[in-house]
PDB file of N, CA, C and O in Angstrom, chain B, residues numbered from 101:
ATOM      1  N   MET B 101      11.936 -12.753  19.181  1.00  0.00           N
ATOM      2  CA  MET B 101      11.750 -11.545  19.962  1.00  0.00           C
ATOM      3  C   MET B 101      10.566 -10.771  19.394  1.00  0.00           C
ATOM      4  O   MET B 101      10.455 -10.624  18.177  1.00  0.00           O
ATOM      5  N   THR B 102       9.713 -10.292  20.223  1.00  0.00           N
ATOM      6  CA  THR B 102       8.562  -9.515  19.771  1.00  0.00           C
ATOM      7  C   THR B 102       8.651  -8.099  20.307  1.00  0.00           C
ATOM      8  O   THR B 102       9.266  -7.847  21.344  1.00  0.00           O
ATOM      9  N   LYS B 103       8.037  -7.194  19.595  1.00  0.00           N
ATOM     10  CA  LYS B 103       7.962  -5.779  19.981  1.00  0.00           C
ATOM     11  C   LYS B 103       6.511  -5.352  19.891  1.00  0.00           C
ATOM     12  O   LYS B 103       5.754  -5.856  19.061  1.00  0.00           O
ATOM     13  N   SER B 104       6.135  -4.431  20.738  1.00  0.00           N
ATOM     14  CA  SER B 104       4.799  -3.850  20.665  1.00  0.00           C
ATOM     15  C   SER B 104       4.881  -2.538  19.911  1.00  0.00           C
ATOM     16  O   SER B 104       5.805  -1.750  20.112  1.00  0.00           O
ATOM     17  N   ILE B 105       3.900  -2.307  19.036  1.00  0.00           N
ATOM     18  CA  ILE B 105       3.823  -1.048  18.305  1.00  0.00           C
ATOM     19  C   ILE B 105       2.402  -0.523  18.405  1.00  0.00           C
ATOM     20  O   ILE B 105       1.464  -1.279  18.658  1.00  0.00           O
ATOM     21  N   SER B 106       2.254   0.764  18.208  1.00  0.00           N
ATOM     22  CA  SER B 106       0.935   1.373  18.196  1.00  0.00           C
ATOM     23  C   SER B 106       0.549   1.705  16.765  1.00  0.00           C
ATOM     24  O   SER B 106       1.370   2.175  15.978  1.00  0.00           O
ATOM     25  N   LEU B 107      -0.698   1.455  16.445  1.00  0.00           N
ATOM     26  CA  LEU B 107      -1.226   1.775  15.131  1.00  0.00           C
ATOM     27  C   LEU B 107      -2.482   2.615  15.304  1.00  0.00           C
ATOM     28  O   LEU B 107      -3.258   2.406  16.237  1.00  0.00           O
ATOM     29  N   SER B 108      -2.672   3.556  14.406  1.00  0.00           N
ATOM     30  CA  SER B 108      -3.931   4.281  14.438  1.00  0.00           C
ATOM     31  C   SER B 108      -5.034   3.327  13.998  1.00  0.00           C
ATOM     32  O   SER B 108      -4.766   2.323  13.337  1.00  0.00           O
ATOM     33  N   ASP B 109      -6.254   3.635  14.359  1.00  0.00           N
ATOM     34  CA  ASP B 109      -7.375   2.753  14.050  1.00  0.00           C
ATOM     35  C   ASP B 109      -7.509   2.491  12.553  1.00  0.00           C
ATOM     36  O   ASP B 109      -7.794   1.367  12.141  1.00  0.00           O
ATOM     37  N   ASP B 110      -7.302   3.531  11.735  1.00  0.00           N
ATOM     38  CA  ASP B 110      -7.460   3.340  10.293  1.00  0.00           C
ATOM     39  C   ASP B 110      -6.380   2.425   9.718  1.00  0.00           C
ATOM     40  O   ASP B 110      -6.660   1.649   8.803  1.00  0.00           O
ATOM     41  N   VAL B 111      -5.162   2.499  10.232  1.00  0.00           N
ATOM     42  CA  VAL B 111      -4.090   1.627   9.756  1.00  0.00           C
ATOM     43  C   VAL B 111      -4.351   0.192  10.201  1.00  0.00           C
ATOM     44  O   VAL B 111      -4.135  -0.746   9.433  1.00  0.00           O
ATOM     45  N   TYR B 112      -4.806   0.020  11.418  1.00  0.00           N
ATOM     46  CA  TYR B 112      -5.162  -1.320  11.903  1.00  0.00           C
ATOM     47  C   TYR B 112      -6.243  -1.928  11.016  1.00  0.00           C
ATOM     48  O   TYR B 112      -6.150  -3.092  10.626  1.00  0.00           O
ATOM     49  N   THR B 113      -7.260  -1.145  10.702  1.00  0.00           N
ATOM     50  CA  THR B 113      -8.357  -1.624   9.861  1.00  0.00           C
ATOM     51  C   THR B 113      -7.847  -2.003   8.481  1.00  0.00           C
ATOM     52  O   THR B 113      -8.245  -3.029   7.931  1.00  0.00           O
ATOM     53  N   LEU B 114      -6.968  -1.181   7.917  1.00  0.00           N
ATOM     54  CA  LEU B 114      -6.393  -1.471   6.604  1.00  0.00           C
ATOM     55  C   LEU B 114      -5.601  -2.771   6.634  1.00  0.00           C
ATOM     56  O   LEU B 114      -5.812  -3.641   5.789  1.00  0.00           O
ATOM     57  N   LEU B 115      -4.701  -2.915   7.589  1.00  0.00           N
ATOM     58  CA  LEU B 115      -3.901  -4.136   7.686  1.00  0.00           C
ATOM     59  C   LEU B 115      -4.784  -5.360   7.910  1.00  0.00           C
ATOM     60  O   LEU B 115      -4.553  -6.421   7.328  1.00  0.00           O
ATOM     61  N   ASN B 116      -5.775  -5.204   8.742  1.00  0.00           N
ATOM     62  CA  ASN B 116      -6.675  -6.318   9.032  1.00  0.00           C
ATOM     63  C   ASN B 116      -7.465  -6.718   7.787  1.00  0.00           C
ATOM     64  O   ASN B 116      -7.756  -7.897   7.587  1.00  0.00           O
ATOM     65  N   SER B 117      -7.812  -5.736   6.949  1.00  0.00           N
ATOM     66  CA  SER B 117      -8.608  -6.036   5.758  1.00  0.00           C
ATOM     67  C   SER B 117      -7.814  -6.772   4.687  1.00  0.00           C
ATOM     68  O   SER B 117      -8.400  -7.463   3.853  1.00  0.00           O
ATOM     69  N   ILE B 118      -6.488  -6.636   4.695  1.00  0.00           N
ATOM     70  CA  ILE B 118      -5.677  -7.304   3.678  1.00  0.00           C
ATOM     71  C   ILE B 118      -4.947  -8.519   4.238  1.00  0.00           C
ATOM     72  O   ILE B 118      -4.174  -9.172   3.538  1.00  0.00           O
ATOM     73  N   ARG B 119      -5.201  -8.810   5.495  1.00  0.00           N
ATOM     74  CA  ARG B 119      -4.570  -9.953   6.153  1.00  0.00           C
ATOM     75  C   ARG B 119      -5.263 -11.241   5.725  1.00  0.00           C
ATOM     76  O   ARG B 119      -6.490 -11.322   5.690  1.00  0.00           O
ATOM     77  N   GLY B 120      -4.461 -12.236   5.405  1.00  0.00           N
ATOM     78  CA  GLY B 120      -5.001 -13.547   5.056  1.00  0.00           C
ATOM     79  C   GLY B 120      -5.603 -14.222   6.281  1.00  0.00           C
ATOM     80  O   GLY B 120      -5.348 -13.818   7.415  1.00  0.00           O
ATOM     81  N   LYS B 121      -6.402 -15.252   6.039  1.00  0.00           N
ATOM     82  CA  LYS B 121      -7.122 -15.935   7.114  1.00  0.00           C
ATOM     83  C   LYS B 121      -6.212 -16.377   8.257  1.00  0.00           C
ATOM     84  O   LYS B 121      -6.536 -16.161   9.425  1.00  0.00           O
ATOM     85  N   ASP B 122      -5.089 -16.987   7.933  1.00  0.00           N
ATOM     86  CA  ASP B 122      -4.180 -17.489   8.959  1.00  0.00           C
ATOM     87  C   ASP B 122      -2.895 -16.667   9.056  1.00  0.00           C
ATOM     88  O   ASP B 122      -1.887 -17.144   9.577  1.00  0.00           O
ATOM     89  N   GLU B 123      -2.932 -15.442   8.557  1.00  0.00           N
ATOM     90  CA  GLU B 123      -1.734 -14.599   8.503  1.00  0.00           C
ATOM     91  C   GLU B 123      -1.671 -13.686   9.728  1.00  0.00           C
ATOM     92  O   GLU B 123      -2.680 -13.109  10.134  1.00  0.00           O
ATOM     93  N   THR B 124      -0.484 -13.563  10.307  1.00  0.00           N
ATOM     94  CA  THR B 124      -0.299 -12.644  11.424  1.00  0.00           C
ATOM     95  C   THR B 124      -0.049 -11.237  10.878  1.00  0.00           C
ATOM     96  O   THR B 124       0.242 -11.066   9.694  1.00  0.00           O
ATOM     97  N   PHE B 125      -0.165 -10.238  11.743  1.00  0.00           N
ATOM     98  CA  PHE B 125       0.127  -8.875  11.315  1.00  0.00           C
ATOM     99  C   PHE B 125       1.598  -8.744  10.905  1.00  0.00           C
ATOM    100  O   PHE B 125       1.914  -8.015   9.964  1.00  0.00           O
ATOM    101  N   SER B 126       2.481  -9.429  11.591  1.00  0.00           N
ATOM    102  CA  SER B 126       3.901  -9.414  11.200  1.00  0.00           C
ATOM    103  C   SER B 126       4.074  -9.955   9.792  1.00  0.00           C
ATOM    104  O   SER B 126       4.848  -9.407   9.007  1.00  0.00           O
ATOM    105  N   GLU B 127       3.367 -11.015   9.468  1.00  0.00           N
ATOM    106  CA  GLU B 127       3.462 -11.598   8.130  1.00  0.00           C
ATOM    107  C   GLU B 127       2.906 -10.653   7.069  1.00  0.00           C
ATOM    108  O   GLU B 127       3.441 -10.577   5.963  1.00  0.00           O
ATOM    109  N   VAL B 128       1.830  -9.930   7.403  1.00  0.00           N
ATOM    110  CA  VAL B 128       1.263  -8.949   6.463  1.00  0.00           C
ATOM    111  C   VAL B 128       2.301  -7.870   6.171  1.00  0.00           C
ATOM    112  O   VAL B 128       2.553  -7.539   5.013  1.00  0.00           O
ATOM    113  N   ILE B 129       2.892  -7.332   7.212  1.00  0.00           N
ATOM    114  CA  ILE B 129       3.875  -6.262   7.047  1.00  0.00           C
ATOM    115  C   ILE B 129       5.091  -6.776   6.280  1.00  0.00           C
ATOM    116  O   ILE B 129       5.608  -6.081   5.406  1.00  0.00           O
ATOM    117  N   ARG B 130       5.548  -7.978   6.596  1.00  0.00           N
ATOM    118  CA  ARG B 130       6.679  -8.567   5.885  1.00  0.00           C
ATOM    119  C   ARG B 130       6.338  -8.752   4.406  1.00  0.00           C
ATOM    120  O   ARG B 130       7.161  -8.467   3.536  1.00  0.00           O
ATOM    121  N   ARG B 131       5.136  -9.224   4.126  1.00  0.00           N
ATOM    122  CA  ARG B 131       4.717  -9.422   2.735  1.00  0.00           C
ATOM    123  C   ARG B 131       4.666  -8.103   1.988  1.00  0.00           C
ATOM    124  O   ARG B 131       5.120  -8.017   0.848  1.00  0.00           O
ATOM    125  N   LEU B 132       4.119  -7.077   2.619  1.00  0.00           N
ATOM    126  CA  LEU B 132       3.985  -5.783   1.957  1.00  0.00           C
ATOM    127  C   LEU B 132       5.313  -5.076   1.764  1.00  0.00           C
ATOM    128  O   LEU B 132       5.503  -4.393   0.758  1.00  0.00           O
ATOM    129  N   THR B 133       6.217  -5.220   2.685  1.00  0.00           N
ATOM    130  CA  THR B 133       7.497  -4.532   2.574  1.00  0.00           C
ATOM    131  C   THR B 133       8.545  -5.360   1.855  1.00  0.00           C
ATOM    132  O   THR B 133       9.523  -4.811   1.348  1.00  0.00           O
ATOM    133  N   GLY B 134       8.362  -6.658   1.801  1.00  0.00           N
ATOM    134  CA  GLY B 134       9.341  -7.526   1.159  1.00  0.00           C
ATOM    135  C   GLY B 134       9.149  -7.673  -0.326  1.00  0.00           C
ATOM    136  O   GLY B 134      10.030  -8.193  -1.012  1.00  0.00           O
ATOM    137  N   ASN B 135       8.017  -7.229  -0.846  1.00  0.00           N
ATOM    138  CA  ASN B 135       7.725  -7.392  -2.267  1.00  0.00           C
ATOM    139  C   ASN B 135       7.579  -6.046  -2.948  1.00  0.00           C
ATOM    140  O   ASN B 135       6.677  -5.854  -3.763  1.00  0.00           O
ATOM    141  N   LYS B 136       8.451  -5.119  -2.622  1.00  0.00           N
ATOM    142  CA  LYS B 136       8.364  -3.788  -3.213  1.00  0.00           C
ATOM    143  C   LYS B 136       8.408  -3.869  -4.734  1.00  0.00           C
ATOM    144  O   LYS B 136       9.162  -4.643  -5.324  1.00  0.00           O
ATOM    145  N   GLY B 137       7.576  -3.046  -5.336  1.00  0.00           N
ATOM    146  CA  GLY B 137       7.576  -2.974  -6.777  1.00  0.00           C
ATOM    147  C   GLY B 137       6.620  -3.931  -7.461  1.00  0.00           C
ATOM    148  O   GLY B 137       6.496  -3.890  -8.685  1.00  0.00           O
ATOM    149  N   ARG B 138       5.947  -4.783  -6.727  1.00  0.00           N
ATOM    150  CA  ARG B 138       5.011  -5.708  -7.342  1.00  0.00           C
ATOM    151  C   ARG B 138       3.662  -5.016  -7.496  1.00  0.00           C
ATOM    152  O   ARG B 138       3.031  -4.635  -6.511  1.00  0.00           O
ATOM    153  N   LEU B 139       3.240  -4.861  -8.718  1.00  0.00           N
ATOM    154  CA  LEU B 139       2.012  -4.146  -9.019  1.00  0.00           C
ATOM    155  C   LEU B 139       0.811  -4.750  -8.302  1.00  0.00           C
ATOM    156  O   LEU B 139      -0.027  -4.009  -7.788  1.00  0.00           O
ATOM    157  N   MET B 140       0.708  -6.056  -8.255  1.00  0.00           N
ATOM    158  CA  MET B 140      -0.461  -6.683  -7.634  1.00  0.00           C
ATOM    159  C   MET B 140      -0.527  -6.385  -6.141  1.00  0.00           C
ATOM    160  O   MET B 140      -1.623  -6.263  -5.594  1.00  0.00           O
ATOM    161  N   GLU B 141       0.611  -6.267  -5.470  1.00  0.00           N
ATOM    162  CA  GLU B 141       0.599  -5.926  -4.047  1.00  0.00           C
ATOM    163  C   GLU B 141       0.057  -4.517  -3.850  1.00  0.00           C
ATOM    164  O   GLU B 141      -0.709  -4.266  -2.919  1.00  0.00           O
ATOM    165  N   ILE B 142       0.451  -3.604  -4.719  1.00  0.00           N
ATOM    166  CA  ILE B 142      -0.032  -2.236  -4.625  1.00  0.00           C
ATOM    167  C   ILE B 142      -1.525  -2.185  -4.893  1.00  0.00           C
ATOM    168  O   ILE B 142      -2.265  -1.501  -4.186  1.00  0.00           O
ATOM    169  N   LEU B 143      -1.966  -2.905  -5.909  1.00  0.00           N
ATOM    170  CA  LEU B 143      -3.383  -2.901  -6.239  1.00  0.00           C
ATOM    171  C   LEU B 143      -4.228  -3.519  -5.137  1.00  0.00           C
ATOM    172  O   LEU B 143      -5.386  -3.140  -4.962  1.00  0.00           O
ATOM    173  N   ASP B 144      -3.664  -4.471  -4.387  1.00  0.00           N
ATOM    174  CA  ASP B 144      -4.398  -5.034  -3.247  1.00  0.00           C
ATOM    175  C   ASP B 144      -4.698  -3.968  -2.203  1.00  0.00           C
ATOM    176  O   ASP B 144      -5.725  -4.031  -1.526  1.00  0.00           O
ATOM    177  N   LEU B 145      -3.811  -2.991  -2.070  1.00  0.00           N
ATOM    178  CA  LEU B 145      -4.010  -1.924  -1.099  1.00  0.00           C
ATOM    179  C   LEU B 145      -5.004  -0.877  -1.583  1.00  0.00           C
ATOM    180  O   LEU B 145      -5.632  -0.189  -0.779  1.00  0.00           O
ATOM    181  N   TYR B 146      -5.143  -0.760  -2.901  1.00  0.00           N
ATOM    182  CA  TYR B 146      -6.007   0.255  -3.484  1.00  0.00           C
ATOM    183  C   TYR B 146      -6.983  -0.386  -4.468  1.00  0.00           C
ATOM    184  O   TYR B 146      -6.789  -0.303  -5.681  1.00  0.00           O
ATOM    185  N   PRO B 147      -8.035  -1.027  -3.947  1.00  0.00           N
ATOM    186  CA  PRO B 147      -8.968  -1.715  -4.845  1.00  0.00           C
ATOM    187  C   PRO B 147      -9.628  -0.797  -5.857  1.00  0.00           C
ATOM    188  O   PRO B 147     -10.081  -1.260  -6.904  1.00  0.00           O
ATOM    189  N   GLU B 148      -9.691   0.497  -5.566  1.00  0.00           N
ATOM    190  CA  GLU B 148     -10.280   1.429  -6.524  1.00  0.00           C
ATOM    191  C   GLU B 148      -9.422   1.570  -7.779  1.00  0.00           C
ATOM    192  O   GLU B 148      -9.869   2.122  -8.785  1.00  0.00           O
ATOM    193  N   LEU B 149      -8.193   1.071  -7.716  1.00  0.00           N
ATOM    194  CA  LEU B 149      -7.303   1.110  -8.873  1.00  0.00           C
ATOM    195  C   LEU B 149      -7.192  -0.277  -9.496  1.00  0.00           C
ATOM    196  O   LEU B 149      -6.104  -0.691  -9.896  1.00  0.00           O
ATOM    197  N   SER B 150      -8.293  -0.988  -9.580  1.00  0.00           N
ATOM    198  CA  SER B 150      -8.269  -2.375 -10.043  1.00  0.00           C
ATOM    199  C   SER B 150      -7.852  -2.499 -11.501  1.00  0.00           C
ATOM    200  O   SER B 150      -7.325  -3.533 -11.909  1.00  0.00           O
ATOM    201  N   GLU B 151      -8.081  -1.467 -12.279  1.00  0.00           N
ATOM    202  CA  GLU B 151      -7.653  -1.497 -13.670  1.00  0.00           C
ATOM    203  C   GLU B 151      -6.251  -0.899 -13.781  1.00  0.00           C
ATOM    204  O   GLU B 151      -5.999   0.186 -13.257  1.00  0.00           O
ATOM    205  N   VAL B 152      -5.362  -1.578 -14.439  1.00  0.00           N
ATOM    206  CA  VAL B 152      -3.983  -1.115 -14.568  1.00  0.00           C
ATOM    207  C   VAL B 152      -3.940   0.271 -15.199  1.00  0.00           C
ATOM    208  O   VAL B 152      -3.136   1.111 -14.793  1.00  0.00           O
ATOM    209  N   SER B 153      -4.784   0.515 -16.173  1.00  0.00           N
ATOM    210  CA  SER B 153      -4.772   1.820 -16.824  1.00  0.00           C
ATOM    211  C   SER B 153      -5.133   2.927 -15.838  1.00  0.00           C
ATOM    212  O   SER B 153      -4.574   4.022 -15.902  1.00  0.00           O
ATOM    213  N   GLU B 154      -6.058   2.649 -14.930  1.00  0.00           N
ATOM    214  CA  GLU B 154      -6.406   3.634 -13.907  1.00  0.00           C
ATOM    215  C   GLU B 154      -5.207   3.887 -13.006  1.00  0.00           C
ATOM    216  O   GLU B 154      -4.933   5.029 -12.636  1.00  0.00           O
ATOM    217  N   TYR B 155      -4.498   2.834 -12.656  1.00  0.00           N
ATOM    218  CA  TYR B 155      -3.317   2.967 -11.814  1.00  0.00           C
ATOM    219  C   TYR B 155      -2.260   3.807 -12.524  1.00  0.00           C
ATOM    220  O   TYR B 155      -1.681   4.719 -11.934  1.00  0.00           O
ATOM    221  N   GLU B 156      -2.016   3.494 -13.786  1.00  0.00           N
ATOM    222  CA  GLU B 156      -1.012   4.230 -14.552  1.00  0.00           C
ATOM    223  C   GLU B 156      -1.370   5.706 -14.650  1.00  0.00           C
ATOM    224  O   GLU B 156      -0.495   6.562 -14.520  1.00  0.00           O
ATOM    225  N   GLU B 157      -2.631   6.014 -14.875  1.00  0.00           N
ATOM    226  CA  GLU B 157      -3.061   7.409 -14.955  1.00  0.00           C
ATOM    227  C   GLU B 157      -2.868   8.110 -13.612  1.00  0.00           C
ATOM    228  O   GLU B 157      -2.462   9.272 -13.573  1.00  0.00           O
ATOM    229  N   SER B 158      -3.153   7.418 -12.522  1.00  0.00           N
ATOM    230  CA  SER B 158      -2.961   8.001 -11.195  1.00  0.00           C
ATOM    231  C   SER B 158      -1.493   8.303 -10.941  1.00  0.00           C
ATOM    232  O   SER B 158      -1.154   9.361 -10.411  1.00  0.00           O
ATOM    233  N   VAL B 159      -0.623   7.375 -11.318  1.00  0.00           N
ATOM    234  CA  VAL B 159       0.813   7.573 -11.135  1.00  0.00           C
ATOM    235  C   VAL B 159       1.291   8.760 -11.966  1.00  0.00           C
ATOM    236  O   VAL B 159       2.061   9.589 -11.481  1.00  0.00           O
ATOM    237  N   LYS B 160       0.835   8.845 -13.219  1.00  0.00           N
ATOM    238  CA  LYS B 160       1.226   9.965 -14.074  1.00  0.00           C
ATOM    239  C   LYS B 160       0.790  11.290 -13.460  1.00  0.00           C
ATOM    240  O   LYS B 160       1.541  12.265 -13.479  1.00  0.00           O
ATOM    241  N   GLY B 161      -0.429  11.323 -12.916  1.00  0.00           N
ATOM    242  CA  GLY B 161      -0.926  12.542 -12.280  1.00  0.00           C
ATOM    243  C   GLY B 161      -0.096  12.933 -11.071  1.00  0.00           C
ATOM    244  O   GLY B 161       0.224  14.106 -10.881  1.00  0.00           O
ATOM    245  N   LEU B 162       0.251  11.945 -10.252  1.00  0.00           N
ATOM    246  CA  LEU B 162       1.080  12.224  -9.075  1.00  0.00           C
ATOM    247  C   LEU B 162       2.476  12.695  -9.472  1.00  0.00           C
ATOM    248  O   LEU B 162       3.025  13.608  -8.856  1.00  0.00           O
ATOM    249  N   ARG B 163       3.043  12.076 -10.495  1.00  0.00           N
ATOM    250  CA  ARG B 163       4.365  12.501 -10.968  1.00  0.00           C
ATOM    251  C   ARG B 163       4.322  13.952 -11.448  1.00  0.00           C
ATOM    252  O   ARG B 163       5.239  14.728 -11.179  1.00  0.00           O
ATOM    253  N   LYS B 164       3.265  14.309 -12.150  1.00  0.00           N
ATOM    254  CA  LYS B 164       3.128  15.677 -12.643  1.00  0.00           C
ATOM    255  C   LYS B 164       3.038  16.656 -11.472  1.00  0.00           C
ATOM    256  O   LYS B 164       3.666  17.715 -11.502  1.00  0.00           O
ATOM    257  N   GLN B 165       2.262  16.311 -10.443  1.00  0.00           N
ATOM    258  CA  GLN B 165       2.133  17.174  -9.266  1.00  0.00           C
ATOM    259  C   GLN B 165       3.480  17.341  -8.573  1.00  0.00           C
ATOM    260  O   GLN B 165       3.838  18.445  -8.162  1.00  0.00           O
ATOM    261  N   ILE B 166       4.223  16.250  -8.445  1.00  0.00           N
ATOM    262  CA  ILE B 166       5.531  16.316  -7.788  1.00  0.00           C
ATOM    263  C   ILE B 166       6.489  17.168  -8.601  1.00  0.00           C
ATOM    264  O   ILE B 166       7.207  17.998  -8.043  1.00  0.00           O
ATOM    265  N   ASP B 167       6.507  16.970  -9.919  1.00  0.00           N
ATOM    266  CA  ASP B 167       7.375  17.770 -10.784  1.00  0.00           C
ATOM    267  C   ASP B 167       7.052  19.265 -10.653  1.00  0.00           C
ATOM    268  O   ASP B 167       7.954  20.097 -10.557  1.00  0.00           O
ATOM    269  N   GLU B 168       5.772  19.589 -10.651  1.00  0.00           N
ATOM    270  CA  GLU B 168       5.377  20.997 -10.532  1.00  0.00           C
ATOM    271  C   GLU B 168       5.768  21.572  -9.179  1.00  0.00           C
ATOM    272  O   GLU B 168       6.211  22.718  -9.090  1.00  0.00           O
ATOM    273  N   ALA B 169       5.606  20.783  -8.133  1.00  0.00           N
ATOM    274  CA  ALA B 169       5.975  21.238  -6.790  1.00  0.00           C
ATOM    275  C   ALA B 169       7.481  21.474  -6.680  1.00  0.00           C
ATOM    276  O   ALA B 169       7.921  22.402  -6.002  1.00  0.00           O
ATOM    277  N   LEU B 170       8.259  20.640  -7.340  1.00  0.00           N
ATOM    278  CA  LEU B 170       9.719  20.781  -7.279  1.00  0.00           C
ATOM    279  C   LEU B 170      10.209  21.994  -8.066  1.00  0.00           C
ATOM    280  O   LEU B 170      11.254  22.561  -7.747  1.00  0.00           O
ATOM    281  N   ARG B 171       9.473  22.384  -9.072  1.00  0.00           N
ATOM    282  CA  ARG B 171       9.857  23.548  -9.887  1.00  0.00           C
ATOM    283  C   ARG B 171       9.631  24.887  -9.153  1.00  0.00           C
ATOM    284  O   ARG B 171      10.268  25.891  -9.475  1.00  0.00           O
ATOM    285  N   THR B 172       8.740  24.888  -8.189  1.00  0.00           N
ATOM    286  CA  THR B 172       8.419  26.144  -7.480  1.00  0.00           C
ATOM    287  C   THR B 172       9.285  26.347  -6.282  1.00  0.00           C
ATOM    288  O   THR B 172       9.144  27.349  -5.581  1.00  0.00           O
TER     289      THR B 172
END
C-alpha cells in the first residue's frame, strides 16, 4: 500500500541528497528512523559536524540552552 505525502522543497532536497543511488524515498526514511541513536546516521545529515568532538560540543551547547529555558 502506498500513500502520498507532501514535503517542503528543502526537505525534499535534503532527503534526495542523502538517498543512495538505488534507494527509494521510503527506504531513506526507513533507514533514518529505524536506526535511531546511531552517530554515523546523524553525522550523515549534518556534514558540518564531521568531527565527533564538534558534534559533542554542539550537543552540550544545545543541552545547556534547553536546561536554561526549562529553568525560566
